C-alpha positions as CSV (number, residue, x, y, z in Angstrom):
1,M,31.6,-2.6,-3.0
2,R,31.6,-6.2,-3.6
3,W,30.1,-8.2,-6.1
4,A,27.0,-10.0,-4.2
5,G,28.0,-13.6,-3.4
6,E,31.7,-13.7,-4.1
7,D,31.9,-15.2,-0.4
8,A,28.8,-17.5,-1.2
9,P,29.6,-21.3,-1.9
10,R,30.3,-21.7,-5.0
11,W,26.9,-23.4,-6.5
12,R,24.7,-20.4,-5.0
13,V,26.4,-18.1,-7.2
14,P,24.9,-19.4,-10.7
15,A,22.0,-20.2,-8.6
16,Q,21.7,-16.3,-7.9
17,R,22.5,-15.3,-11.6
18,A,19.7,-17.8,-12.8
19,V,17.1,-16.4,-10.6
20,A,18.0,-12.8,-11.3
21,V,17.6,-12.9,-14.7
22,L,14.7,-15.1,-15.0
23,G,13.1,-12.3,-12.9
24,T,14.0,-10.2,-15.3
25,L,12.2,-11.8,-17.6
26,L,9.0,-12.3,-15.8
27,V,9.3,-8.8,-14.8
28,G,9.8,-8.1,-18.2
29,A,7.3,-10.2,-19.6
30,R,4.4,-8.9,-17.4
31,I,2.2,-11.6,-17.3
32,D,-0.6,-10.6,-15.2
33,L,-2.4,-12.9,-12.9
34,L,-5.1,-11.1,-10.7
35,Q,-5.9,-7.9,-9.8
36,G,-2.9,-6.2,-11.3
37,V,-0.5,-8.6,-9.7
38,T,2.0,-10.2,-12.3
39,L,4.3,-13.1,-12.5
40,G,7.3,-11.1,-11.7
41,L,5.8,-9.2,-9.1
42,L,4.6,-12.3,-7.6
43,L,8.7,-13.5,-7.3
44,A,10.0,-10.0,-6.3
45,L,8.1,-10.5,-3.2
46,A,9.1,-13.7,-2.7
47,L,12.7,-12.7,-2.6
48,T,12.8,-9.7,-0.8
49,P,15.1,-10.8,2.2
50,V,17.0,-11.2,-0.6
51,W,17.2,-7.7,-2.5
52,W,15.7,-5.7,0.3
53,R,18.8,-4.6,1.8
54,P,21.1,-3.7,-1.0
55,A,18.0,-1.7,-2.1
56,W,17.1,-0.2,1.4
57,S,20.8,1.5,1.6
58,L,20.1,4.0,-1.3
59,V,18.7,7.4,-0.1
60,G,16.7,7.5,-3.1
61,Y,14.9,4.2,-3.2
62,R,13.6,4.8,0.7
63,W,12.0,7.9,-0.9
64,L,10.6,6.1,-3.9
65,T,9.7,3.5,-0.9
66,A,7.7,6.1,1.4
67,T,6.4,8.0,-1.0
68,S,4.6,5.3,-2.7
69,G,3.2,3.5,0.5
70,I,1.7,6.6,1.3
71,A,0.0,7.6,-1.9
72,V,-1.6,4.3,-1.6
73,V,-3.0,4.9,1.8
74,A,-3.8,8.0,0.2
75,G,-5.4,6.4,-2.8
76,F,-8.2,4.5,-0.2
77,W,-8.5,7.1,1.7
78,L,-9.9,9.4,-0.8
79,T,-11.8,6.7,-2.3
80,R,-13.7,6.7,0.9
81,L,-14.0,9.9,1.3
82,A,-15.6,10.2,-2.4
83,A,-17.7,7.2,-1.5
84,A,-20.1,9.8,-0.2
85,D,-21.6,11.2,-3.6
86,H,-19.4,9.1,-6.1
87,T,-19.2,5.5,-7.7
88,T,-16.6,3.7,-5.9
89,N,-15.0,0.2,-7.2
90,T,-12.7,-1.4,-4.5
91,T,-11.6,-3.9,-7.4
92,I,-10.2,-0.8,-9.5
93,A,-9.1,0.6,-6.2
94,V,-6.6,-2.5,-5.4
95,R,-5.5,-2.8,-9.2
96,N,-4.2,1.1,-9.3
97,S,-2.8,0.7,-5.4
98,V,-0.8,-3.0,-6.8
99,L,0.6,-0.7,-9.6
100,V,2.2,1.9,-7.6
101,I,3.2,-0.2,-4.8
102,G,4.7,-2.7,-7.2
103,L,7.3,0.1,-8.6
104,P,9.7,-0.2,-5.1
105,V,9.3,-4.0,-5.3
106,L,10.2,-4.5,-9.0
107,V,12.7,-2.2,-9.0
108,G,14.3,-3.2,-5.5
109,F,14.9,-6.8,-7.3
110,L,16.4,-5.1,-10.3
111,I,18.8,-3.5,-7.4
112,W,19.7,-6.9,-6.6
113,A,20.1,-8.3,-10.1
114,C,22.3,-6.2,-11.2
115,R,24.7,-7.2,-8.5
116,Q,24.7,-10.7,-9.7
117,V,24.2,-10.2,-13.6
118,P,25.9,-7.7,-15.8
119,P,23.2,-5.2,-16.2
120,P,23.2,-5.1,-19.8
121,L,22.3,-8.6,-19.9
122,L,19.5,-8.0,-17.7
123,A,18.3,-4.9,-20.0
124,V,18.2,-7.3,-23.1
125,C,16.3,-9.8,-21.2
126,F,14.1,-7.7,-20.1
127,G,13.5,-6.3,-23.7
128,V,13.0,-9.4,-25.4
129,A,10.9,-10.7,-22.2
130,M,8.5,-7.4,-23.7
131,L,9.1,-7.9,-27.1
132,V,7.4,-12.2,-27.1
133,T,4.6,-10.9,-25.1
134,V,3.7,-7.6,-27.2
135,R,-0.1,-7.1,-27.0
136,S,-1.8,-7.0,-30.2
137,G,-5.0,-5.4,-29.0
138,G,-6.1,-1.5,-29.2
139,A,-4.4,0.6,-31.7
140,F,-1.6,-2.3,-32.5
141,A,-3.2,-2.8,-35.9
142,S,-2.9,0.4,-36.6
143,N,0.6,0.6,-36.3
144,P,2.0,-2.4,-35.4
145,W,5.6,-0.6,-34.8
146,K,4.5,2.4,-32.6
147,F,2.2,0.7,-30.3
148,G,3.9,-2.8,-29.8
149,F,7.6,-3.5,-30.9
150,A,9.3,0.2,-30.8
151,T,9.7,0.1,-26.9
152,P,11.4,-3.4,-26.6
153,V,13.1,-3.2,-29.6
154,T,14.7,0.0,-28.7
155,I,15.4,-1.8,-25.1
156,V,17.6,-4.9,-27.0
157,V,19.5,-2.5,-29.1
158,L,20.3,0.0,-27.1
159,G,21.3,-2.7,-23.9
160,L,23.6,-4.4,-26.9
161,A,25.1,-1.5,-27.8
162,W,25.4,-0.6,-24.1
163,W,26.9,-4.1,-23.7
164,S,29.6,-3.3,-26.5
165,G,31.3,-0.7,-24.3
166,R,31.7,1.6,-27.1
167,R,30.1,5.5,-27.2
168,A,30.3,5.1,-31.1
169,V,28.1,2.1,-31.0
170,Q,25.8,3.4,-28.7
171,V,25.2,6.7,-30.9
172,A,24.7,4.8,-34.0
173,G,22.4,2.5,-32.3
174,A,20.0,5.3,-31.2
175,L,20.4,6.9,-34.6
176,L,19.3,3.4,-36.3
177,I,16.2,3.4,-34.3
178,S,15.2,7.0,-34.2
179,A,15.2,6.3,-38.2
180,V,12.9,3.2,-37.8
181,H,10.5,5.5,-35.5
182,A,10.5,8.6,-38.1
183,L,9.4,5.9,-40.6
184,N,6.6,4.8,-38.6
185,D,5.0,8.1,-37.4
186,A,6.3,8.0,-33.7
187,R,7.7,11.6,-33.3
188,S,8.2,11.3,-29.9
189,A,10.0,8.6,-30.4
190,F,12.1,9.8,-32.8
191,A,12.9,13.1,-30.8
192,I,14.2,11.2,-28.1
193,L,16.5,9.2,-29.6
194,F,17.9,11.8,-32.0
195,L,18.7,13.7,-28.6
196,V,20.5,11.0,-26.7
197,A,22.6,10.3,-29.5
198,V,23.1,14.4,-29.5
199,V,24.1,13.8,-25.9
200,M,26.1,10.9,-26.2
201,L,28.1,12.6,-29.1
202,W,28.5,16.2,-26.9
203,E,29.5,13.9,-23.7
204,G,32.4,12.1,-25.9
205,R,33.6,15.1,-27.7
206,P,37.8,16.3,-27.2
207,T,38.6,18.7,-24.8
208,T,41.6,20.0,-23.0
209,G,40.5,20.2,-19.9
210,T,38.1,18.4,-17.5
211,R,34.6,18.1,-19.2
212,R,33.0,17.5,-16.0
213,S,30.4,20.5,-15.3
214,S,27.6,21.1,-13.1
215,G,24.2,19.2,-13.1
216,L,22.2,22.1,-13.3
217,R,24.3,23.7,-17.1
218,A,23.9,19.6,-17.8
219,G,19.8,20.4,-17.0
220,A,20.1,23.9,-18.9
221,L,22.0,21.4,-22.0
222,V,19.4,18.9,-22.4
223,A,16.5,21.4,-22.1
224,G,18.0,23.7,-24.7
225,L,18.6,20.6,-27.0
226,G,14.9,19.6,-26.5
227,T,13.3,22.6,-27.1
228,G,15.5,22.8,-30.9
229,A,14.6,19.3,-31.5
230,Y,10.9,19.9,-30.7
231,W,11.3,22.7,-33.2
232,L,13.2,20.8,-35.4
233,V,11.1,17.3,-35.8
234,Q,8.3,19.5,-36.0
235,A,9.8,21.8,-39.2
236,L,11.0,18.5,-40.4
237,I,7.0,17.0,-40.4
238,L,5.7,19.6,-41.5
239,D,7.7,19.9,-44.6
240,G,6.4,16.4,-45.3
241,A,10.0,14.6,-44.3
242,F,8.1,11.7,-42.4
243,G,5.6,11.2,-45.2
244,E,1.8,12.6,-46.1
245,A,-0.1,10.9,-43.3
246,T,2.3,12.3,-40.1
247,Q,2.4,15.9,-42.0
248,V,-1.6,16.2,-42.5
249,R,-2.0,14.8,-38.8
250,T,0.5,17.3,-37.0
251,Q,-1.1,20.0,-39.1
252,A,-4.5,19.4,-38.3
253,Q,-3.4,19.6,-34.6
254,I,-1.4,22.6,-34.9
255,A,-4.6,23.6,-36.6
256,Q,-7.2,22.8,-33.7
257,S,-5.2,24.3,-30.9
258,G,-2.1,26.1,-31.6
259,S,0.4,23.6,-30.6
260,V,0.9,19.9,-31.4
261,L,1.2,19.0,-27.6
262,L,-1.7,20.1,-27.0
263,G,-3.4,19.0,-30.0
264,G,-1.8,15.7,-29.4
265,R,-2.6,15.5,-25.7
266,P,-6.2,17.4,-24.8
267,E,-6.0,15.3,-22.1
268,I,-4.2,18.1,-20.4
269,G,-7.3,20.6,-20.4
270,A,-9.3,17.9,-18.7
271,F,-6.5,17.5,-15.8
272,R,-6.2,20.9,-15.5
273,A,-10.2,21.5,-14.9
274,L,-10.4,18.8,-12.9
275,L,-7.4,20.1,-10.5
276,A,-9.5,23.7,-10.1
277,H,-12.5,21.9,-9.3
278,R,-11.3,19.2,-6.7
279,P,-8.3,19.7,-5.7
280,I,-7.4,17.1,-3.1
281,G,-7.8,14.5,-6.1
282,F,-10.6,11.7,-6.5
283,G,-9.2,8.4,-5.3
284,S,-7.7,5.2,-6.6
285,G,-10.9,3.7,-7.1
286,T,-13.6,6.6,-8.2
287,T,-15.4,7.1,-10.6
288,L,-16.1,10.8,-12.1
289,T,-19.9,12.3,-11.7
290,S,-21.6,13.4,-14.6
291,E,-21.5,17.1,-13.5
292,E,-17.3,16.3,-13.4
293,I,-17.0,14.4,-17.1
294,L,-18.7,17.8,-17.6
295,V,-16.1,20.1,-16.2
296,A,-13.4,18.1,-17.8
297,K,-14.8,18.4,-21.2
298,E,-15.1,22.1,-20.7
299,G,-11.6,21.9,-20.0
300,M,-10.8,19.8,-23.5
301,A,-12.6,22.0,-25.3
302,A,-10.5,24.9,-24.1
303,V,-7.4,24.1,-25.6
304,G,-9.6,23.6,-29.1
305,Y,-10.7,19.9,-29.2
306,E,-14.4,18.3,-29.7
307,P,-14.6,15.8,-26.7
308,N,-18.1,15.0,-27.2
309,N,-16.9,11.6,-29.6
310,G,-17.2,8.9,-27.0
311,Y,-13.3,9.2,-25.9
312,V,-13.9,10.8,-22.5
313,E,-16.9,8.7,-21.4
314,N,-15.3,5.7,-22.8
315,Y,-11.9,5.8,-22.1
316,M,-11.1,8.5,-20.0
317,F,-13.6,8.0,-17.4
318,G,-15.4,5.1,-18.6
319,G,-15.1,2.8,-15.3
320,Q,-12.0,4.5,-13.7
321,I,-10.0,7.8,-14.3
322,E,-7.3,8.1,-17.1
323,L,-6.1,11.1,-17.4
324,H,-3.3,10.4,-20.3
325,S,-0.7,11.3,-17.9
326,G,1.6,9.9,-15.2
327,V,1.2,13.0,-13.1
328,G,-2.6,13.0,-14.0
329,D,-3.4,9.8,-12.8
330,L,-1.4,10.3,-9.6
331,W,-3.0,13.1,-8.5
332,A,-6.3,11.9,-9.3
333,W,-5.5,8.9,-7.5
334,A,-3.7,9.8,-4.7
335,G,-3.9,13.8,-4.8
336,A,-1.5,15.3,-2.5
337,A,0.5,12.0,-2.2
338,G,0.9,10.9,-5.6
339,L,2.0,14.4,-6.2
340,L,4.8,14.1,-4.0
341,L,4.9,10.7,-5.8
342,A,5.5,12.2,-9.2
343,V,8.1,14.8,-7.6
344,V,9.9,12.4,-6.1
345,L,10.3,10.6,-9.1
346,V,10.6,13.6,-11.3
347,V,13.5,14.8,-9.0
348,L,15.6,11.1,-8.9
349,V,15.5,10.8,-12.9
350,G,16.3,14.4,-13.5
351,A,19.3,14.6,-11.2
352,H,20.6,11.4,-11.4
353,T,20.5,12.1,-15.5
354,A,21.9,15.4,-15.1
355,R,24.4,14.5,-12.7
356,G,25.4,11.7,-15.4
357,I,25.6,14.3,-18.4
358,A,27.6,16.1,-16.6
359,A,30.2,13.6,-15.5
360,C,30.0,12.5,-18.7
361,T,29.1,8.8,-18.0
362,S,25.7,8.3,-19.5
363,V,24.2,5.3,-20.9
364,A,22.3,5.7,-24.2
365,L,19.8,3.0,-22.9
366,G,19.7,5.1,-19.1
367,L,19.3,8.7,-21.8
368,A,16.3,7.1,-23.6
369,L,14.3,5.5,-20.7
370,G,14.8,8.8,-18.8
371,F,13.7,11.4,-21.3
372,R,11.0,8.7,-22.0
373,F,9.9,9.2,-18.8
374,L,10.1,12.8,-18.7
375,W,8.0,13.0,-21.8
376,D,5.8,10.0,-19.8
377,M,4.7,11.9,-16.5
378,L,3.2,14.6,-18.9
379,F,1.5,12.8,-21.8
380,S,1.1,9.1,-21.4
381,P,-0.9,6.9,-19.2
382,L,0.9,5.5,-15.7
383,V,-0.3,2.1,-16.6
384,S,1.4,2.1,-19.7
385,S,4.5,3.7,-18.6
386,T,5.7,1.8,-15.3
387,T,7.1,-1.1,-16.9
388,N,9.9,1.7,-18.7
389,L,9.8,3.1,-15.4
390,V,10.9,-0.1,-13.7
391,L,14.0,-0.9,-15.7
392,L,15.0,2.7,-15.9
393,L,14.6,2.8,-11.7
394,G,16.3,-0.8,-11.5
395,L,19.3,-0.1,-13.8
396,G,19.8,3.2,-12.7
397,F,20.0,2.6,-9.2
398,G,21.5,-0.4,-9.8
399,A,24.6,0.2,-12.8
400,W,24.6,3.8,-14.5
401,W,23.5,6.7,-12.1
402,V,26.6,8.2,-10.7
403,G,27.0,8.2,-6.8
404,D,24.5,5.7,-6.6
405,G,23.5,2.3,-6.6
406,P,25.7,-0.7,-5.9
407,R,28.8,-1.1,-7.5
408,R,31.3,-4.3,-9.0
409,P,33.3,-5.0,-11.5
410,Q,32.2,-4.8,-15.2
411,S,32.7,-8.2,-17.0
412,R,33.1,-6.9,-20.6
413,A,34.5,-3.6,-21.3
414,E,33.1,-0.8,-19.4
415,P,29.9,0.3,-20.6
416,V,29.7,3.2,-19.1
417,G,30.2,6.5,-21.2
418,A,33.2,8.2,-19.5
419,N,35.4,4.9,-20.1
420,S,34.3,4.2,-23.3
421,Q,36.0,4.5,-26.6
422,A,34.6,6.6,-29.6
């Protein structure tokens, strides 16, 4: 496929590149304007006639757009349905809907941008924009690295490593950042980057025949490695390898619920209880009744968590529904349509990631974002994980996913794993 703009007047090509870089910076910066609308989203909407065709040509992008639209409609319908016996808020409904429908818009822009500028440069720009706009509120003061700098620095480092075109540099970058995560009590981030390095090394192994394998075998490999990494990290933490504070917190979570996952993410219990209580969901602008909050608390208590501490009322259900889980939030906001969107996202990311591993063409940044997304769908709020998802899908479709996305000749050393030098 030809690089977009090759047949355009000479002045247009640098202008398109400048817009691609500027837009990527604004998308990464997440400058809020009103009701969840960001400056980057406004620019992407204004440029819809430019990026729509290359994005819509991809089957996966069509699924993303269709299910996002259905989820938004379902969210408003469920909100109206719940209004008979729940408190509803149109402002919250609009903000949550903008978050969901903004996903295909921003992804579509990045797909187009990948045809104008080398994708590794876009990744670095995205990470830098995130870095200079880090929010210092909330838990930032208690751990600035974990709650502020970790994600953008990871994107910048792995983006530069990708740009180098060498597998060894990408592996070194992943190991370096994973070590920093380990020293700053970022347990899941450490495990994810460690797993990325292992997979990249596995793909670069010397073989006598073809290194290609099926996506199913690649998925099984990652599942096995992920399970092994989980138990390894837990054992290291409990032995005090990552410091006394992390050790004590992990021991307390295991003692509380029998599992680090359940102890660290008791919101899972609330999700399960509410799903059983009201399977159709609640709506994008609905808040829970006092009886439903009690149901959620009982679900959290069932996994060993003490829910009567203000966190449930003030954070999870204080004005809207926040289940600290991508799939949980989508279900709460849009019911079955939200679950459908979650399934489409998981299938897109999971299938393409497995296919890249099978073909030995993975990029460390792509693996890191892909593994992080799968974690976030279970254990992180949708609001905080959407920015990473936009970058993952945009560069995934535009650059590193095997068999999808617009392609163009690389301006520097080929960054795809299969063609890189160890």
